[in-house]
C-alpha positions as CSV (number, residue, x, y, z in Angstrom):
1,X,30.3,149.5,-41.1
2,X,31.9,150.9,-37.9
3,X,29.5,150.7,-35.0
4,X,28.9,153.9,-33.1
5,X,27.9,153.1,-29.5
6,X,25.5,155.0,-27.3
7,X,21.8,155.9,-27.4
8,X,21.7,157.0,-31.0
9,X,19.2,155.6,-33.4
10,X,19.1,154.5,-37.1
11,X,15.7,154.6,-38.7
12,X,15.3,152.1,-41.5
13,X,12.4,152.9,-43.8
14,X,11.4,149.9,-45.9
15,X,10.0,150.9,-49.3
16,X,11.1,148.1,-51.6
17,X,7.9,146.2,-52.1
18,X,6.3,145.3,-55.5
19,X,2.8,146.5,-54.4
20,X,1.2,143.4,-55.9
21,X,-1.9,143.6,-53.7
22,X,-2.1,147.3,-54.2
23,X,-1.8,147.1,-57.9
24,X,1.3,149.2,-58.4
25,X,4.1,151.0,-56.6
26,X,2.4,152.6,-53.6
27,X,5.8,154.2,-52.7
28,X,5.0,156.8,-55.4
29,X,1.4,157.5,-54.3
30,X,0.9,161.0,-53.0
31,X,-0.9,162.0,-49.8
32,X,-1.4,165.7,-49.1
33,X,0.8,166.6,-52.1
34,X,3.8,164.4,-51.4
35,X,4.7,160.7,-51.6
36,X,4.0,158.4,-48.6
37,X,7.8,157.8,-48.5
38,X,8.4,161.6,-48.2
39,X,5.7,161.8,-45.5
40,X,7.3,159.0,-43.4
41,X,10.9,160.4,-43.8
42,X,9.6,163.8,-42.7
43,X,8.0,162.4,-39.6
44,X,11.0,160.4,-38.6
45,X,13.3,163.4,-39.1
46,X,11.3,165.4,-36.6
47,X,11.3,162.7,-33.9
48,X,14.9,162.4,-32.7
49,X,16.3,159.9,-35.1
50,X,20.0,160.4,-35.8
51,X,20.1,158.9,-39.3
52,X,17.7,157.5,-41.8
53,X,18.2,154.6,-44.3
54,X,15.6,154.4,-47.1
55,X,15.5,151.0,-48.7
56,X,13.9,151.2,-52.1
57,X,13.6,149.3,-55.3
58,X,16.3,149.9,-57.9
59,X,13.9,151.0,-60.7
60,X,12.3,153.8,-58.6
61,X,15.3,154.8,-56.5
62,X,16.0,158.0,-58.6
63,X,12.6,159.3,-57.5
64,X,13.8,159.7,-53.9
65,X,17.3,161.1,-54.2
66,X,16.0,164.6,-53.7
67,X,15.1,163.8,-50.1
68,X,18.8,163.7,-49.1
69,X,19.0,167.5,-49.7
70,X,15.9,168.4,-47.6
71,X,17.1,167.5,-44.1
72,X,20.2,168.2,-42.1
73,X,20.3,164.7,-40.8
74,X,22.1,162.0,-42.8
75,X,19.8,160.1,-45.2
76,X,21.2,157.0,-47.0
77,X,19.3,155.5,-49.9
78,X,20.0,151.7,-50.2
79,X,18.8,149.3,-52.9
80,X,16.3,146.7,-51.7
81,X,16.3,143.0,-52.2
82,X,14.0,140.4,-53.8
83,X,12.2,139.8,-50.5
84,X,11.3,141.9,-47.5
85,X,14.0,140.2,-45.3
86,X,16.7,140.9,-48.0
87,X,15.7,144.6,-48.0
88,X,15.7,145.0,-44.3
89,X,19.0,143.2,-44.1
90,X,20.5,145.7,-46.6
91,X,19.2,148.5,-44.5
92,X,20.5,147.2,-41.2
93,X,24.0,146.5,-42.7
94,X,24.1,150.2,-43.8
95,X,23.1,151.6,-40.4
96,X,25.6,153.3,-38.1
97,X,24.2,152.9,-34.7
98,X,23.5,150.2,-32.1
99,X,19.7,150.9,-32.0
100,X,17.7,150.4,-35.2
101,X,14.0,151.2,-35.8
102,X,12.5,149.3,-38.8
103,X,9.4,150.9,-40.2
104,X,7.2,150.1,-43.2
105,X,6.9,153.1,-45.6
106,X,3.3,152.0,-46.1
107,X,2.5,153.3,-42.6
108,X,2.5,157.1,-43.2
109,X,0.5,158.0,-40.1
110,X,3.4,157.3,-37.8
111,X,3.7,159.7,-34.8
112,X,6.6,160.9,-32.6
113,X,4.7,159.5,-29.6
114,X,4.9,156.0,-31.0
115,X,8.5,156.4,-32.2
116,X,9.6,157.6,-28.8
117,X,7.8,154.7,-27.0
118,X,9.8,152.3,-29.1
119,X,13.1,154.3,-28.6
120,X,12.7,154.5,-24.9
121,X,11.9,150.8,-24.5
122,X,14.9,149.9,-26.6
123,X,17.2,151.4,-24.0
124,X,16.1,148.6,-21.7
125,X,15.1,145.7,-24.0
126,X,16.8,144.1,-27.0
127,X,13.7,143.9,-29.1
128,X,10.6,146.1,-29.0
129,X,7.3,145.8,-30.9
130,X,4.2,148.0,-30.9
131,X,0.9,146.2,-30.8
132,X,-2.8,147.0,-30.9
133,X,-5.8,144.9,-29.9
134,X,-8.1,143.2,-32.4
135,X,-11.4,145.0,-32.6
136,X,-13.4,142.6,-34.6
137,X,-14.6,139.1,-33.8
138,X,-12.2,136.4,-35.0
139,X,-13.6,133.1,-36.4
140,X,-12.4,130.0,-38.1
141,X,-13.8,129.3,-41.5
142,X,-13.9,126.0,-43.4
143,X,-15.2,126.3,-47.0
144,X,-18.0,128.8,-46.9
145,X,-19.0,128.3,-43.3
146,X,-17.8,129.5,-39.9
147,X,-16.5,126.5,-38.1
148,X,-15.5,128.0,-34.7
149,X,-14.7,131.1,-32.7
150,X,-11.1,132.3,-31.8
151,X,-10.7,133.9,-28.5
152,X,-9.1,137.3,-29.2
153,X,-8.2,138.3,-25.7
154,X,-4.5,137.3,-26.2
155,X,-4.4,138.1,-29.9
156,X,-2.8,141.3,-31.0
157,X,-1.9,143.1,-34.2
158,X,1.8,143.8,-34.8
159,X,2.8,147.2,-36.1
160,X,6.0,149.1,-37.0
161,X,8.3,150.7,-36.1
162,X,10.0,147.8,-34.4
163,X,13.2,148.5,-32.5
164,X,16.1,146.1,-32.1
165,X,19.8,146.0,-31.1
166,X,21.7,145.8,-34.4
167,X,24.0,142.9,-33.5
168,X,21.1,140.8,-32.3
169,X,19.2,141.5,-35.5
170,X,22.2,140.6,-37.7
171,X,22.6,137.2,-35.8
172,X,19.0,136.4,-36.6
173,X,19.4,137.4,-40.2
174,X,22.5,135.2,-40.5
175,X,20.5,132.1,-39.5
176,X,17.4,133.0,-41.5
177,X,19.5,133.7,-44.7
178,X,21.5,130.5,-44.2
179,X,18.3,128.5,-44.0
180,X,16.6,130.6,-46.8
181,X,13.8,131.5,-44.4
182,X,11.5,134.6,-45.0
183,X,9.4,136.4,-42.5
184,X,6.8,139.1,-42.6
185,X,8.4,141.0,-39.8
186,X,11.6,141.0,-37.8
187,X,10.1,140.1,-34.4
188,X,8.9,136.8,-35.7
189,X,12.3,136.2,-37.3
190,X,14.0,136.7,-33.9
191,X,11.5,134.3,-32.3
192,X,12.0,131.6,-34.9
193,X,15.8,131.9,-35.3
194,X,17.0,132.8,-31.8
195,X,14.0,132.1,-29.6
196,X,14.0,135.7,-28.5
197,X,10.7,137.2,-27.5
198,X,10.1,140.9,-28.1
199,X,9.0,143.4,-25.5
200,X,5.6,145.0,-26.5
201,X,4.6,148.6,-26.3
202,X,1.3,150.2,-27.1
203,X,0.8,150.9,-30.7
204,X,-1.7,153.3,-32.3
205,X,-4.9,152.4,-34.2
206,X,-4.3,155.2,-36.7
207,X,-0.9,153.7,-37.6
208,X,-2.6,151.9,-40.5
209,X,-0.7,150.1,-43.2
210,X,-1.6,150.8,-46.8
211,X,-2.0,147.3,-48.4
212,X,-4.9,147.7,-50.9
213,X,-5.7,150.7,-53.0
214,X,-9.0,151.3,-51.1
215,X,-6.9,151.8,-47.9
216,X,-5.9,155.2,-49.3
217,X,-9.4,156.6,-48.5
218,X,-8.4,156.5,-44.8
219,X,-5.5,158.9,-45.5
220,X,-7.4,161.6,-47.5
221,X,-6.8,165.1,-46.3
222,X,-9.3,167.9,-46.7
223,X,-7.6,171.0,-48.1
224,X,-8.7,174.4,-49.0
225,X,-7.9,176.8,-51.8
226,X,-9.0,180.5,-52.3
227,X,-9.4,182.6,-55.3
228,X,-10.3,186.3,-55.8
229,X,-11.0,188.6,-58.7
230,X,-12.2,192.1,-59.4
231,X,-13.2,194.0,-62.5
232,X,-14.2,197.6,-63.1
233,X,-17.5,198.1,-64.9
234,X,-18.4,200.2,-67.9
235,X,-21.4,200.9,-70.1
236,X,-22.2,198.6,-73.1
237,X,-22.1,194.9,-73.7
238,X,-23.3,192.3,-71.2
239,X,-22.4,191.4,-67.7
240,X,-21.8,187.7,-67.1
241,X,-21.7,186.1,-63.6
242,X,-21.1,182.4,-63.3
243,X,-21.8,181.8,-67.0
244,X,-25.1,183.7,-66.8
245,X,-25.9,187.0,-68.4
246,X,-27.4,189.0,-65.5
247,X,-27.5,192.5,-67.1
248,X,-27.3,194.1,-70.5
249,X,-25.9,197.5,-71.2
250,X,-23.0,197.1,-68.7
251,X,-19.9,195.0,-68.8
252,X,-16.7,194.1,-67.0
253,X,-13.5,195.8,-68.1
254,X,-11.4,192.7,-69.0
255,X,-9.2,191.1,-71.6
256,X,-11.7,188.2,-71.7
257,X,-15.4,188.3,-71.2
258,X,-14.8,189.4,-67.6
259,X,-16.9,186.8,-65.7
260,X,-15.6,187.6,-62.3
261,X,-17.1,184.6,-60.6
262,X,-15.5,182.1,-63.0
263,X,-12.2,184.0,-62.7
264,X,-12.2,183.7,-58.9
265,X,-13.0,180.0,-59.4
266,X,-10.1,179.6,-61.8
267,X,-7.8,181.3,-59.4
268,X,-8.8,179.0,-56.6
269,X,-8.3,175.9,-58.8
270,X,-4.9,177.1,-59.9
271,X,-3.9,177.7,-56.3
272,X,-4.4,173.9,-55.8
273,X,-1.5,173.4,-58.2
274,X,0.5,176.1,-56.4
275,X,2.2,177.3,-59.5
276,X,0.1,179.7,-61.5
277,X,-2.7,182.3,-61.2
278,X,-5.2,183.4,-63.8
279,X,-3.0,186.3,-64.9
280,X,0.0,184.2,-65.7
281,X,-1.8,181.3,-67.2
282,X,-4.0,183.6,-69.4
283,X,-2.0,186.9,-69.7
284,X,-3.8,189.9,-71.1
285,X,-0.9,190.4,-73.5
286,X,-1.9,187.2,-75.4
287,X,-4.4,187.9,-78.2
288,X,-5.6,184.3,-77.9
289,X,-7.6,185.2,-74.9
290,X,-9.0,188.4,-76.2
291,X,-12.8,188.4,-75.5
292,X,-12.5,184.7,-74.6
293,X,-15.4,183.0,-73.0
294,X,-14.5,182.3,-69.4
295,X,-15.9,178.8,-69.6
296,X,-13.1,178.0,-72.0
297,X,-10.5,179.4,-69.6
298,X,-12.1,177.3,-66.8
299,X,-11.9,174.2,-68.9
300,X,-8.2,174.8,-69.7
301,X,-7.5,175.5,-66.0
302,X,-9.1,172.2,-65.0
303,X,-6.9,170.4,-67.5
304,X,-3.9,172.2,-66.1
305,X,-4.7,171.2,-62.5
306,X,-5.5,167.6,-63.3
307,X,-7.6,165.2,-61.3
308,X,-8.8,166.5,-57.9
309,X,-11.8,165.6,-55.8
310,X,-13.7,168.8,-55.2
311,X,-15.8,168.5,-52.0
312,X,-17.3,172.0,-51.8
313,X,-17.2,175.3,-53.7
314,X,-18.2,178.4,-51.8
315,X,-18.6,181.5,-54.0
316,X,-19.5,185.1,-53.0
317,X,-20.1,187.8,-55.6
318,X,-20.2,191.5,-54.5
319,X,-22.1,193.7,-56.8
320,X,-24.1,196.9,-56.2
321,X,-27.5,197.9,-57.8
322,X,-28.0,194.6,-59.7
323,X,-30.0,191.8,-58.0
324,X,-28.3,188.4,-58.4
325,X,-30.7,186.4,-56.4
326,X,-32.9,185.5,-59.4
327,X,-29.9,183.9,-61.0
328,X,-28.6,182.1,-58.0
329,X,-29.8,178.6,-58.9
330,X,-28.8,178.8,-62.5
331,X,-25.3,180.0,-61.5
332,X,-25.0,177.0,-59.0
333,X,-26.2,174.6,-61.8
334,X,-23.6,176.1,-64.2
335,X,-20.7,175.8,-61.7
336,X,-21.6,172.2,-60.8
337,X,-21.8,171.3,-64.5
338,X,-18.5,172.9,-65.3
339,X,-16.8,171.0,-62.4
340,X,-18.8,167.8,-62.8
341,X,-19.9,167.8,-59.2
342,X,-23.4,167.7,-57.6
343,X,-25.1,171.0,-57.3
344,X,-25.4,170.5,-53.6
345,X,-21.7,171.0,-53.3
346,X,-21.9,174.5,-54.7
347,X,-22.8,177.5,-52.6
348,X,-23.4,181.0,-54.2
349,X,-24.0,184.1,-52.2
350,X,-24.7,187.6,-53.5
351,X,-23.7,190.6,-51.4
352,X,-23.4,194.4,-51.7
353,X,-20.7,196.7,-50.4
354,X,-23.4,199.1,-49.0
355,X,-21.9,202.1,-50.8
356,X,-18.3,201.5,-49.6
357,X,-15.5,201.9,-52.1
358,X,-15.6,201.5,-55.9
359,X,-17.6,198.3,-55.7
360,X,-20.1,200.0,-53.4
361,X,-20.4,202.9,-55.9
362,X,-21.3,200.5,-58.6
363,X,-18.1,201.0,-60.5
364,X,-16.7,197.5,-60.0
365,X,-17.6,193.9,-59.3
366,X,-15.6,191.4,-57.2
367,X,-15.8,187.8,-56.2
368,X,-14.3,185.4,-53.7
369,X,-14.1,181.6,-54.1
370,X,-13.1,178.9,-51.5
371,X,-12.7,175.3,-52.6
372,X,-12.5,172.4,-50.3
373,X,-10.9,169.4,-51.9
374,X,-8.9,166.3,-51.3
375,X,-6.1,164.7,-53.2
376,X,-7.2,161.9,-55.6
377,X,-6.6,158.3,-54.5
């Protein structure tokens, strides 16, 4: 490809691994609602990179073509090879600029500060590698016993993105490919093939690589979702709050049983999905939900949302003239049981409106729900 000279940069995102140690394609794992590949692409796109080349396995390549339409910068999607070196080589060959930054897609915590350190050093040096110190003691092991200590003062951990001059990298690849050599990163390849040592810059300890499935726990994000509901009140029937009958002779005006707390909870859960609310998922024009038990609606909402790790549920019900404090613990127990979480994660507060508005006049009941959750890993 024609080389464009100057201080422009091609970012090569390597996402062509088999994920054998991870136990599947980690490229498709979602963090904070989007794949780690999307996360990395987004971060590079905001950090002064002039083009991005995503190198990905052929069988999952179609999953990422949508990314090309999300950004104004050019994004090329290139098929990976059998080994890491083959994949990086394909990406480098497809790049347009003299300066290339090679980054593992399995490091989604990349920052602009780190990218810029590598970019700036690459203006002066031919090869640049970020490193971080080893925090733990390093020892030698023979069999099942420690046989010696390794001085860690001069030992460092190598990270990505690594920056290189494109022509130099291709020379190293020519030698490595000719001798059928494979390397875990490009800095060691340049050292072994051309005897070129890379300049080091400070890496970042949070720039962690996802290798094993348990590594995902370090990338969990706490998110929040809110739900709200209100119902007018009328004489007759029973009033249910959080699955508990708190008063007879009064009821919520609703298509279903009108449990305002469960409805607020359902709305908060549906907002996690970001697609529906209780009125669209269970419309009052559908006779199937006529007088329906709100526990049934909640169960269907949970199925709709799918797996999610609920860390905290904070509920507030506002109701005049009817004391809810005697039912507080039963309501918390119910909510915890419905969601299959410990009761300690459920908070329930009962408030009045002190005579303000329709709720304050005892003509309506309302509820708020805030859920703190994290994406499943």
